[in-house]
C-alpha positions in Angstrom: 34.4 24.5 21.9 34.0 22.2 18.9 36.7 22.3 16.2 34.1 23.4 13.7 33.3 26.4 15.8 36.8 27.8 15.8 37.1 27.8 12.0 34.1 29.1 10.0 35.6 27.8 6.8 35.6 24.1 7.4 33.0 21.4 7.5 31.4 21.8 10.9 31.3 18.9 13.4 27.6 19.2 13.7 24.5 20.6 12.1 21.3 21.7 13.8 18.1 20.3 12.3 15.3 22.7 13.2 12.8 20.0 12.3 9.0 20.2 12.2 7.4 22.9 14.3 10.8 24.5 15.0 10.9 23.1 18.5 7.4 24.1 19.7 6.9 21.9 22.8 3.2 21.5 22.3 3.8 19.9 18.8 6.5 17.5 19.8 4.4 14.8 21.3 1.6 14.7 18.6 4.3 14.7 15.9 6.2 11.9 17.6 3.1 9.7 17.9 2.0 10.5 14.3 5.5 9.7 13.0 5.7 6.5 15.0 2.4 5.3 13.7 3.3 6.2 10.1 6.7 4.4 10.4 5.1 1.3 11.9 2.3 1.1 9.2 4.8 1.8 6.4 7.2 -0.9 7.5 4.5 -3.5 8.1 2.6 -2.6 4.9 5.6 -2.7 2.6 7.0 -5.8 4.3 3.7 -7.5 3.8 3.7 -6.8 0.1 7.3 -8.2 -0.2 6.2 -11.4 1.7 3.2 -11.8 -0.6 5.3 -11.3 -3.8 7.8 -14.0 -2.6 5.3 -16.4 -1.1 2.5 -16.5 -3.6 3.3 -18.1 -7.0 0.5 -16.2 -8.7 2.5 -13.0 -8.1 5.7 -14.3 -9.7 5.5 -12.0 -12.6 7.6 -9.0 -13.8 4.9 -6.6 -12.6 5.0 -7.9 -9.0 8.7 -8.4 -9.1 9.1 -4.6 -9.6 6.4 -4.0 -6.9 8.4 -6.1 -4.5 11.5 -4.0 -5.2 9.5 -0.8 -4.8 8.1 -1.9 -1.4 11.6 -2.9 -0.3 12.8 0.6 -1.4 10.0 2.3 0.5 11.0 0.5 3.7 14.6 1.6 3.3 13.5 5.1 2.4 11.4 5.5 5.5 14.2 4.0 7.7 16.6 6.7 6.4 14.4 9.5 7.7 11.9 8.5 10.4 14.1 6.9 13.1 16.3 10.0 13.2 13.2 12.2 13.3 11.6 10.1 16.0 14.7 10.3 18.2 14.8 14.0 17.8 11.1 14.4 18.7 11.5 12.1 21.7 14.7 13.4 23.2 14.6 17.0 21.9 18.2 16.6 20.6 18.2 18.2 17.2 21.9 18.2 16.3 23.3 15.7 13.8 27.0 15.1 13.1 28.4 16.2 9.8 29.2 12.7 8.8 25.7 11.5 9.8 24.1 14.4 7.9 26.1 13.5 4.7 25.2 9.8 5.1 21.5 10.6 5.5 21.7 12.8 2.4 23.5 10.1 0.4 20.9 7.4 1.3 18.0 9.7 0.9 19.2 10.8 -2.5 20.0 7.2 -3.5 16.5 5.9 -2.7 14.8 8.8 -4.3 16.7 8.3 -7.5 16.2 4.6 -7.4 12.4 5.1 -7.1 12.5 7.2 -10.3 14.2 4.4 -12.1 11.9 1.7 -10.7 8.8 3.7 -11.6 10.1 4.1 -15.1 10.8 0.3 -15.3 7.3 -0.5 -14.1 5.8 1.9 -16.7 7.9 0.1 -19.4 6.5 -3.2 -18.2 2.9 -1.9 -18.4 3.6 -0.4 -21.8 4.8 -3.8 -23.2 1.9 -5.7 -21.6 -0.7 -3.4 -23.1 0.8 -2.1 -26.3 3.0 -5.0 -27.3 1.3 -8.1 -25.7 2.6 -10.5 -28.3 6.2 -9.5 -27.6 5.8 -9.1 -23.9 7.3 -12.5 -22.9 10.4 -12.1 -25.0 11.0 -8.4 -24.2 10.3 -8.6 -20.5 12.2 -11.8 -19.6 13.4 -12.5 -16.1 16.9 -11.6 -17.2 15.7 -8.1 -18.3 13.8 -7.7 -15.0 16.8 -8.4 -12.9 18.9 -6.1 -15.1 16.4 -3.2 -14.9 16.2 -3.6 -11.1 20.0 -3.8 -10.7 20.5 -0.7 -12.8 17.8 1.2 -10.8 19.5 0.4 -7.4 23.1 0.9 -8.6 22.3 3.9 -10.7 20.6 5.7 -7.8 23.5 4.9 -5.4 26.2 6.0 -7.8 24.5 9.3 -8.6 23.8 10.1 -5.0 27.4 9.3 -4.0 28.7 11.7 -6.6 26.5 14.6 -5.4 27.3 13.9 -1.8 31.1 13.9 -2.4 30.9 17.2 -4.2 28.7 18.7 -1.5 30.9 17.5 1.4 33.9 19.2 -0.2 32.2 22.6 0.2 33.1 25.0 3.0 30.4 26.1 5.4 30.4 29.3 7.5 27.9 31.2 9.6 25.0 29.5 11.2 24.9 25.7 11.0 21.1 25.5 11.4 19.2 23.5 8.7 15.6 24.6 8.5 14.4 21.1 7.7 13.8 17.8 9.4 16.4 16.0 7.3 19.6 16.7 5.6 18.4 17.6 2.1 20.5 19.0 -0.8 19.1 22.5 -1.2 19.1 23.5 2.6 22.7 22.3 2.9 23.7 24.2 -0.2 22.3 27.4 1.2 24.7 27.1 4.2 27.8 27.0 2.1 30.0 30.0 1.7 32.0 28.3 -1.2 31.5 28.7 -4.9 28.7 26.3 -5.6 28.6 26.6 -9.4 30.3 23.3 -10.0 28.1 21.4 -7.6 25.0 22.9 -9.2 26.1 22.0 -12.7 27.0 18.4 -11.7 23.7 18.1 -9.8 21.7 19.5 -12.7 23.3 17.0 -15.1 22.7 14.1 -12.7 19.1 15.3 -12.0 18.4 15.1 -15.7 19.6 11.6 -15.9 18.0 10.2 -12.7 14.9 12.4 -12.4 13.9 14.2 -15.5 14.7 11.5 -18.0 12.8 8.7 -16.1 9.9 11.1 -15.6 9.7 11.9 -19.3 10.1 8.2 -20.1 7.3 7.3 -17.7 5.1 10.1 -19.1 5.7 8.9 -22.7 4.9 5.3 -21.7 1.6 6.3 -20.2 0.6 8.4 -23.1 1.1 5.4 -25.4 -0.7 3.2 -22.8 -3.7 5.5 -22.6 -3.8 5.9 -26.5 -3.8 2.0 -26.8 -6.6 1.7 -24.1 -8.8 4.2 -25.9 -8.5 2.2 -29.1 -10.0 -0.9 -27.4 -13.6 -1.2 -28.8 -15.4 -2.6 -25.7 -15.8 -0.7 -22.4 -15.1 -3.9 -20.5 -11.8 -4.4 -22.3 -10.8 -0.8 -21.7 -11.7 -1.1 -18.0 -9.7 -4.4 -17.7 -6.7 -2.9 -19.4 -6.7 0.2 -17.3 -7.1 -1.7 -14.1 -3.7 -3.4 -14.7 -1.9 0.0 -14.5 -4.2 2.2 -12.4 -2.4 1.5 -9.2 1.0 2.3 -10.6 -0.3 5.4 -12.3 -1.7 6.6 -9.0 1.7 6.0 -7.3 3.5 7.9 -10.1 1.1 10.8 -9.8 1.6 11.1 -6.0 5.3 10.7 -6.1 6.1 13.1 -8.9 3.4 15.5 -7.9 4.7 16.0 -4.4 8.4 16.0 -5.6 7.7 18.8 -8.2 5.9 20.9 -5.6 8.7 20.5 -3.0 11.6 21.4 -5.3 9.9 23.9 -7.6 8.1 25.9 -4.9 9.8 29.4 -4.4 12.2 29.4 -1.5 10.7 32.4 0.3 10.4 32.8 4.0 6.5 32.7 4.1 6.5 29.4 2.2 9.2 27.6 4.4 6.7 25.9 6.7 4.5 24.9 3.7 7.5 23.5 2.0 8.3 21.4 5.0 4.7 20.1 5.0 5.0 19.0 1.4 8.4 17.6 2.1 6.9 15.5 5.0 4.3 14.2 2.6 6.9 13.4 -0.1 9.4 11.7 2.1 7.3 10.2 4.9 3.7 9.8 3.7 4.4 8.6 0.1 6.0 5.3 1.3 3.0 4.8 3.6 0.5 5.5 0.8 2.1 3.2 -1.8 1.3 -0.2 -0.1 -2.3 1.1 0.7 -2.8 2.0 -3.0 -1.6 -1.4 -4.2 -3.5 -3.4 -1.6 -6.8 -1.5 -1.9 -6.9 -1.1 -5.7 -5.2 -4.3 -6.8 -7.4 -7.4 -6.9 -4.5 -9.8 -7.3 -2.8 -8.5 -4.2 -5.9 -8.8 -2.1 -6.5 -12.4 -3.4 -2.9 -13.3 -2.7 -3.3 -12.0 0.9 -6.4 -14.2 1.3 -4.7 -17.2 0.0 -1.7 -16.8 2.3 -4.0 -16.2 5.3 -6.1 -19.3 4.5 -2.9 -21.4 4.0 -1.4 -20.2 7.3 -4.7 -20.5 9.2 -5.2 -24.0 7.7 -1.7 -25.0 8.8 -2.3 -23.8 12.3 -5.7 -25.6 12.6 -4.2 -28.9 11.3 -1.3 -28.7 13.7 -3.8 -28.2 16.6 
């Protein structure tokens, strides 16, 4: 008997992640293959964008500096969730240690919060480029870019550590089964038999700072951007201005749209499986979609890819 089993009022040694399909054997193989394909494409796609941003001098601008950070983040984000999910689908082992569960929660929360900050920084960059073009070079210097990126990464990590520490100090009793495929905040909170008011208050305050405030800032930035674009007299000018931020706007819509659905959907029994489907899209498919959006909709990224391929192929041919 595990130590956690003998005392219902302590942090258990292990949690049981019910996962996708709740252990239905016929779904495990298709889900494993689908998840493996998604993880491979996500890592390759985002890594390719990072390589292009570093290797191509035409992409050495604040906009693509933030895109490189976002692609690095998406790779880390997927690596926090998918390897554990793949191992569970492949072996059938659905238990996760308490420390492993808290670590996954911490990294997952950190990367999600960092993405909110990075999307806000990218919206600010587009706002300055379109609404304040004469001041853009001075207001969005490389020093400011590095500061915004550092604040995004460190802010997300600090906020997530605080929430994880408060949650790990709670007492858990009764069943240790988490009806999810990852250790998320709300399913874990439902298992606690402690007074969770303090944790909820702390989480609400931090959520305002690392989720609601960046969302409102991003929304306000795009309202100003759209208003400025509509004031451009020529249709060609409006199209050109909108093309510089359309990819980012699409990513923002997908990210916040799925996030709002997942965390505001009523937590009723009939909607549990639907919540997990949207959670799968938010946590697993969004990092896959982002590089596809930027590569398919962004002409500069496509041209950078062609330049790098021509340079590499030319180098191979000359060496032969």
